[in-house]
N, C-alpha and C positions, 0 to 999 in steps of 0.2 A: 504493500500500500504506500502511495506517495505521502511524504511527510505533511504536505500542505493541503491535503484533501479535507473538505468539510465533512466531519463525521457525526455531528449532532447539531440540532437547532431546537430550542424550546423557548417558551415565553410564559410569563405570569402577569397577573394584574396587580399593579401597585397604585399608590396615590401620589399626586403631585403636591406642590406647596399650597394649593387652593382646596385640597380635599376632593379633587376630581380624580377618577381613575386614569391611569395611563399604562403603557406597556413596558415591561422590562424583558429584554430579549437576551438569550444566551446562545452564542455560537461557538462550537468546538472545532478546532482544526487539529488534525492528526492525533486525536484522542487526548491531547495534553494541554493545548493552548485554548483558553476560554476567554472570549470577549463578551463583556456584559455592557449593555447600553439601555438607557432610558429615553423614551421619546417625549420631547417637550410639546407643549400645546399653547396656543394663543387664545386670548379672549377678544382682542381687537383684530379680527381676521378679515382679509379682503376676499372678494368674490373670485379672484383669479388663482387662489391657492389650491394646491393639491388637496383632495378630500380626506379629511380625518374621519375614519369610520367609527361609529358608535352603535351600541346595541339597540337603543330606543325602547328599552323595557323599563319597568317600574323601578327596579333597583338602581341606585345612584342617580335617580331622576333621569334615566335614559342615557346616562353618560358612560355606562359600562363598556368594557372592551373585550368581552368574551368572544365575539365574532372575529375580532382581530387575532386573538390567540389561536382560535380554530384555524383561521386562514394560514397563520404562520406554521402551525404544526401539521396540518393535514394537506396543505397545498404547496407552500413554499419549501418546507423541509424535504419532501420527496424530490422536488425539482433541483434543489441545490446540493443534495448529498453526493459526495464524490467529486465535486468540482474543486478546482484549485482556488483556495480561499485567498491567495495572494494576488489574484487577478481581479482587483476591485472593479475596474471598468466593465469587465465581462459579467461579473456578478450583478452589478447594478443594471446593466443592459438587459440581462435575462429576467431580472425581477420586474422591470417595466414591461417587458414582452409578455411575461406570464400574466400580468394584470390586463394588459391590452387596451386600457382606456387612456384618454388624454390626461385626465386628472387623478388617475390611480384610484378610481372609485370602486372597482371590483374587489380588490384585496384590501384597500385602504392604504393611504399614504403612511399612516402610523405603523402598519404592518411592514411595509417595504422599507421604511426608514429604520425601524428597529433592527431589522436584519442587516441592512447596509452598514449601519454604525457598528454593530457587534462584529460583523465580518472584519471590518477595518481594524478594530481593536485586537481581535484574535490574531490576525495576520501580523500586526506589529509585534505582538508577543513572539510569534513563531520566528520572526526575523530578528528578534532580540533588539528592537529599536523602540524608542518612545514614539507615540503615534504621530506627533508633528514631524519627526524626522522620517518616519516610514512614508508619510504622504508627500513629503518634499525634502530632498537632500539639502536644498538651499534655504530651509526655514531658519530665520534668525531674528525677525522683527517682533518686538513686543509692542502691542498697540497702546494708544492712549485710551484709558477707560473713560467712556462717556457715561457718567453715572447719573441716573435719574433720582434726584434728591427731593423733588417736590412733584407730586402727581395729581392729575385730574382725569377728566374723561371717563372711559370705561374702567380705568385702573384704580379709581378712588371713589369714596362715597361723599364727595363734596360737589361744589358748583363751578369748579374750574373746567372750562371747555378744552383747553390745551391739555393733552394727555400727559406729557412728560417735560419737565424742566430740568435740564442736564447741565452739569459742570464737567469741564475737560481740563485736567492738569497738564497742559502742553509744556509748561515751564519746568516740570520735574526733570531730574537727571537720570531717572530709572523708573521702571514700572512700580517697584516697591515704594519708591519715594512718592510717586503719584497716588498710591493707595493711602499713604500716610496723610497727604494733603486732603484727600476725600474724607477720611475719618475725622480730621480736625474741623473741616468745613461742616460736616454733618452735625457735629456736636454744637457748633456755633448756631446752626439753624434751629436746633432744639432749644437752645437758650433764648433765642429771639422769640420763638413761638410761645414758649412758656411765659415770658415776661409780657408779651403783647396780647396774647389770646387765651392763655391758660393751658392746663395740662391736656385737655381734650384735643388741642391743636397738634399735639405730638403723636397722634395715632398713626399707625402704619398704613400705607397703601398696599395694593396687591403686588407692587414691584419692590417693596422694601424701602421706599422713600417716605416722606411725610405726606399726609393728606389733610392739610389745615382747612378750616371752614372759610374758604375764600371763593370769590366769584369773579375776580378781576386779574388778568394776566400781568398788568403793570405792577400790582401789589406783590404778586408772587415773585416777579423779577427783582423788585426792590429788596425783598427778603434775601434772595440768593446773593445779590450784589453786596448787601450789608454783611452777610455771613462770611463771604470771601474776604472782605476788607478786614473784618474782626480777626480772621485767622492769619492775616498778614500775607495773603497770596494774590493781591490785586493784579500784579504784573505777570502772574504765572497761569492764570485761568482764562479759558474761553468758554462760551456758553452754547448750548444747543436746545432746540425745541422740537418736539414731535406733536404736531397738531392733530394727527389722526383724523383729518377733516371729513372723511367719509362718515364718521360717527355723528356729525351734526349737519349733514347735507340732506336736503330734500330732493329726491330724484324727480318728484312730480313738479315741484315749483322751480327746481334748479336754483335754489338759494341756500344760503348757509345761516343757520340759527346760532349765532355766536355772540355770547355775552349779552343776552337779552334783546338782541336786534336781528331782524331778518336782513341778510346782506346778499347782494349780487356777487358774482365772481370778482368784478372790478372793485366793489366795496371791500371785499375780503382782502384782496391784494393791498389796497390802500391802508386797511387796518393793520396789516402785518408790517407795512412800511413804517407806519407811525411807531409801532412797538420797537422795531429795529433801530429807528432813528434815536429813540429815547435810550435804548440799551445797545450801543454799537458793538459790545462784546459778544453779541449773538452772531456766531459765524456759521452755524449749522441749522438748517430748517428742513424738517422731514414732513412729508405728506401735508403740505399747506392747503391742498385742494383735494376734491374728491377723485377717486381712482379713475373715473371716466370723464372728468372735466378736462379733456385734452387741450382745447384751445386756451383754457385758463392756465394750464401747466406751461404751455409754450410761452405765453405772455409773462408769467411769473418768472420763468427761467431767464428770459431776456432782460427783465428789470432787476434781477438780483445776481448779476454776473460776478460780483465780488464775494458771494456767499456760497457755501456748499449746500446745494438743494438735493435732498436725498429722496429717492423714490422707493417706497416700501410696498404698499398695497398695489400701486400702479404697475410695478415690475414683478412682484411675487417671486423673486429669485429665479425667474424664468428667462432663459436666454432669448427665446423668441420675443418676449415682451421687452426685454432690454434692447434688442435690435430695433424694435419699433420706436422706442424712446430715443435712441441715438439718432435715428433718421429724422424724427420730428423735432429734435432738439428739446426734448422734455427732460428736466432735471440735469444734474451733472455729477451725480453719485448714486450708488445703490446701497440698499440695506440687504444683507445676506442672512437669511434664516433657512437653515437646512430643511426644516419641516414644511416650508412653503412649497418646495419642489419635490421632496420625498426621497432623495438619495444623496450619498456623499459625492459621487461623481458628478451628478447634475448640478449640485450646489457649487462645487469647485469650478466646473466648466463655466457657469454663469458668472462667477466672481472673476475668473481669469479673463473671460471675454470682456467684461466691463473694464478691467484694468488696462487691457490692450487698447481700448478706445478712450483711455484717459478719464474714465469714470472711477473715482476712488471707491473702495469697498469698506463699508462699515459692517462688521460682523455683529450679530445681535442674538441675545437670549430671547425667550418668550416669557409671557407673564406666568404661564404654568410650567414650572421647572422642578427638577429634583436635585439631588446632590451629585449628579453626573457632570463632570467637568469637561466632557468631550469637546464642547464648542471652543474652549480655550486652545486645545491642541490644533483644531482645524483653523482657527484664526492665525496662529503662528505659522502653520503650514502654508497659508495663503499670503503671509507677510502683509496682512491687513494693517492699515494705519490706525484704525479706530475699532473699538469693541464696545457696543452699547450694552450696559449692564443695568440692573436695577439699583436700588439703594445699597447701603452698607449692611443693614441688618438682615439676618436670615441665612441659614446654612446653604440654601439653594442659590444665593448670590455669592456668598463668601467662598464657595467651592471654586468658582471661576477665578476670583481674585487670587486665591491661594495657589491655584494651579499655575497661573501666570508667573507668580513670584517664584514658584518651584522651577518652572522652565527657565526663567531668567537666571536663576542660580546654576542650573545645569549647563546653560550655554556659556556662562562666564564671560570672557572677553569677546566672544563672538556675538553676544546679544546686542541688538540695536533698539533702543527705545525710540519710537517714532517721533515723540515730542512735537515740536513746532512744524515738522514736516509731515504730520499725520494726514494732511489733506492731499498729499502727493500720491497720485494713483499708482506710481511705480516705485514707491518706497520699499 
């Protein structure tokens, strides 16, 4: 028997950080090397994402994944057994072919991704390499963490329409130093919220940031700015916003219900202009408009040429959609979420294609995460300049921060912290 043959595949149902079920997959190569992977899940999801299959039964309010486990063990396992587990591209191609649908709706993107991730982990073990090095011999870049320290939208129980208010420690001299900055800024935000709004304002969001009782983006940015100043990092921090605008867009009216007013696309662009003028440290703007407001995206990109305009829902880590965006001159950067497309190979292909067209790549977790740090290794493998995380608190977030610190230590003098070059697509 060949050493690298897949000899076993199995899966179990576990829960993510929100108490929703997800899939943990085990893939064994050569009877000895076991890769274990958990599948992340989003709450703010776009219509172009690969389909996450759920049971639809009473248990877990319909969110169970027993169908996914059945598909893994009764359909995927027989097809994958005996194949070379170190040929990731072939494995992922065959998984997609076995499903046979455009959006992986037959087997479920969560079934395919679970196997794809676990195969990669097992193969890395078989090759006696860390995953980032197995995926790319030239992996060496540690990204700037884009940490969501204040949340709104679908990630928080408050009245902020913008989903994520992020800080980016571009002035740090290492990833570990950047995490130190984030922790200190996080504590300063806590103190400001305690003093100005009371202890209830320090409650956690779904992403591990704060979810204060605010309804105004200017006020949220003022708190971030003040916290950074109090921490002594005014010259070392840049800011990013994720509007997740599809969440407050009316497809019928083709308007945006934002901060108490119904706004046209033009009015939405002007509103964001005013916010950025007041807070020029905002350098990253994600999903400012609806995923199908193409004309608006084109206009927005033309008017914010000095900012990083990130497409998430509109691209869905899909090479075909990124190609469309490049042709139409929509956005100038992509968000990379492996579960949006459903396999390691397709996510890496999308990211590398974007970089080759000078669209920087921002790797990202989902709101529904576990303690699996696999995304950190994939980020380093892609030499991505930015990695969007949640807040500081929670082991589901800390696991990625800590894995990056560990990788940085392993790389030693070979490690390059992206820092102020994080928006360079070829970093």
